C-alpha positions as CSV (number, residue, x, y, z in Angstrom):
1,X,102.4,106.9,84.4
2,X,103.6,109.0,87.5
3,X,105.8,107.2,90.1
4,X,102.9,107.6,92.5
5,X,100.6,106.2,90.3
6,X,102.8,103.1,89.6
7,X,103.3,102.7,93.0
8,X,99.6,102.9,94.0
9,X,98.7,100.4,90.9
10,X,101.5,98.1,92.5
11,X,99.9,98.3,95.8
12,X,96.5,98.1,94.5
13,X,97.3,94.9,92.3
14,X,99.0,93.0,95.2
15,X,95.8,94.0,97.5
16,X,93.5,92.2,94.8
17,X,96.4,89.4,94.8
18,X,95.9,88.7,98.5
19,X,91.9,89.3,98.4
20,X,91.9,86.5,95.8
21,X,94.0,84.3,97.8
22,X,91.6,84.6,100.5
23,X,88.7,84.2,98.9
24,X,90.3,80.9,97.4
25,X,91.1,79.5,100.6
26,X,89.8,76.5,101.7
27,X,88.8,77.4,105.2
28,X,85.3,79.1,105.2
29,X,86.3,79.8,108.5
30,X,89.7,82.0,108.2
31,X,88.2,83.0,104.9
32,X,85.2,85.0,106.9
33,X,87.7,86.5,109.5
34,X,89.9,87.6,106.7
35,X,86.8,89.6,105.0
36,X,86.0,90.8,108.1
37,X,89.7,92.2,109.0
38,X,89.8,94.0,105.7
39,X,86.5,95.3,106.1
40,X,87.5,96.6,109.6
41,X,90.7,98.5,108.2
42,X,88.5,100.1,105.3
43,X,86.0,101.3,107.7
44,X,88.8,102.6,109.8
45,X,90.4,104.4,107.0
46,X,87.0,105.7,106.2
47,X,86.7,107.5,109.9
48,X,90.1,108.8,109.5
49,X,89.9,109.9,106.2
50,X,86.2,111.8,107.6
51,X,87.9,113.5,110.5
52,X,90.8,114.8,108.1
53,X,88.4,116.3,105.7
54,X,86.2,117.7,108.7
55,X,89.7,119.4,110.1
56,X,90.7,120.8,106.6
57,X,87.3,122.1,105.9
58,X,87.5,123.8,109.1
59,X,90.5,126.3,107.7
60,X,90.3,129.3,106.1
61,X,91.3,127.8,102.8
62,X,89.9,124.5,103.5
63,X,87.4,124.0,100.8
64,X,89.8,125.0,98.6
65,X,92.6,122.5,99.5
66,X,89.7,119.8,99.5
67,X,88.7,120.5,95.8
68,X,92.8,120.8,95.1
69,X,93.3,117.3,96.7
70,X,90.4,115.9,94.9
71,X,91.8,116.8,91.4
72,X,95.0,114.5,92.3
73,X,93.5,111.2,90.7
74,X,94.8,108.9,93.4
75,X,93.0,111.0,96.1
76,X,89.9,111.4,93.9
77,X,89.8,107.8,93.6
78,X,90.1,106.8,97.4
79,X,87.5,109.6,98.4
80,X,84.8,108.3,96.1
81,X,85.4,104.9,97.4
82,X,84.5,105.8,100.6
83,X,81.8,108.0,99.4
84,X,83.5,111.5,100.4
85,X,84.2,113.0,97.4
86,X,83.6,116.8,97.5
87,X,82.4,116.8,93.8
88,X,78.8,114.9,93.1
89,X,78.9,111.8,91.1
90,X,77.1,113.0,88.3
91,X,79.3,116.3,88.1
92,X,82.2,113.9,87.8
93,X,80.9,111.9,85.3
94,X,79.8,115.1,83.0
95,X,83.2,116.1,83.3
96,X,84.5,112.8,82.2
97,X,81.9,112.5,79.3
98,X,83.5,115.9,78.2
99,X,86.9,114.8,78.3
100,X,86.1,111.4,76.2
101,X,83.8,113.7,73.5
102,X,86.7,115.4,71.4
103,X,88.0,111.5,70.6
104,X,84.4,110.5,70.0
105,X,83.4,113.3,67.5
106,X,86.6,112.8,65.8
107,X,84.8,109.5,64.9
108,X,81.5,111.0,64.1
109,X,79.6,110.2,67.2
110,X,79.0,111.9,70.8
111,X,77.5,111.0,74.0
112,X,74.8,112.0,76.5
113,X,74.2,111.5,80.4
114,X,70.5,110.4,80.8
115,X,70.8,109.6,84.3
116,X,73.1,108.2,87.5
117,X,71.1,106.0,89.8
118,X,72.4,103.0,92.3
119,X,75.9,102.9,91.2
120,X,74.7,102.9,87.6
121,X,75.6,105.5,84.9
122,X,73.1,105.7,82.0
123,X,74.5,107.1,78.8
124,X,73.1,107.4,75.2
125,X,75.5,107.0,72.4
126,X,75.1,108.8,69.4
127,X,76.4,109.0,65.8
128,X,78.2,106.2,64.2
129,X,81.8,106.0,63.4
130,X,82.4,105.6,59.5
131,X,85.9,104.5,59.5
132,X,85.3,101.5,62.4
133,X,84.4,98.2,62.1
134,X,83.4,98.4,65.5
135,X,82.2,101.8,66.1
136,X,79.7,101.4,69.2
137,X,82.2,99.2,70.8
138,X,85.0,101.8,70.8
139,X,82.5,104.5,71.7
140,X,81.5,102.4,74.5
141,X,85.0,101.4,75.5
142,X,86.0,105.0,75.5
143,X,83.0,106.1,77.6
144,X,83.6,103.6,80.1
145,X,87.1,104.3,80.5
146,X,86.5,108.0,80.8
147,X,83.9,107.5,83.5
148,X,85.5,104.5,85.6
149,X,88.5,106.9,85.8
150,X,86.7,109.6,87.9
151,X,84.1,107.5,89.4
152,X,85.6,104.2,90.6
153,X,82.8,103.6,92.7
154,X,80.3,103.2,89.8
155,X,79.4,99.9,89.4
156,X,78.1,99.6,85.7
157,X,77.9,101.9,82.6
158,X,74.5,101.4,80.5
159,X,74.6,102.4,77.5
160,X,71.9,102.8,74.7
161,X,72.9,103.5,70.7
162,X,71.2,106.0,69.0
163,X,72.3,106.1,65.4
164,X,72.7,109.1,62.9
165,X,70.2,109.3,60.3
166,X,71.1,107.3,57.4
167,X,72.5,109.4,54.6
168,X,70.0,110.0,51.9
169,X,71.1,108.8,48.2
170,X,70.9,111.8,45.6
171,X,69.1,110.4,42.6
172,X,69.6,111.5,39.2
173,X,66.7,112.2,37.3
174,X,67.0,112.3,33.6
175,X,65.2,114.9,31.6
176,X,63.9,113.8,28.1
């Protein structure tokens, strides 16, 4: 893990800790004020990010610069959370599934995107993992991790499992 990612993770964890403390506060009025403050800061950052992206987009190489910024995992996540990612959610999910596919195939499985709507990603898991006792859970976990890595704004991943057809047993016929 890079130093910048570690620092981002450390700060994110601290924010989650502080939010939990606010939510656990015994004073409902103070909790409401703190939550409103947090929301106002997030909205302010969203407005500033929008202005930055608009200014960069107007530069001669602006579109390429924005695409390059979006390739950085941390920047990509922040843009996603503010609904400003230059790459559509469906395209990012397809890239995530392509990254997960070699692992799934090495275990006899595959995945297909069946839809993206209202913060939910629908996938169909295919095949089985013969050497794994919990193949469906392994495949589901792999796919979910890949999707959440590129699209933190996704609320849920809904998976349907489609098992491979059972192997036919060969029957030996005796001749007389």
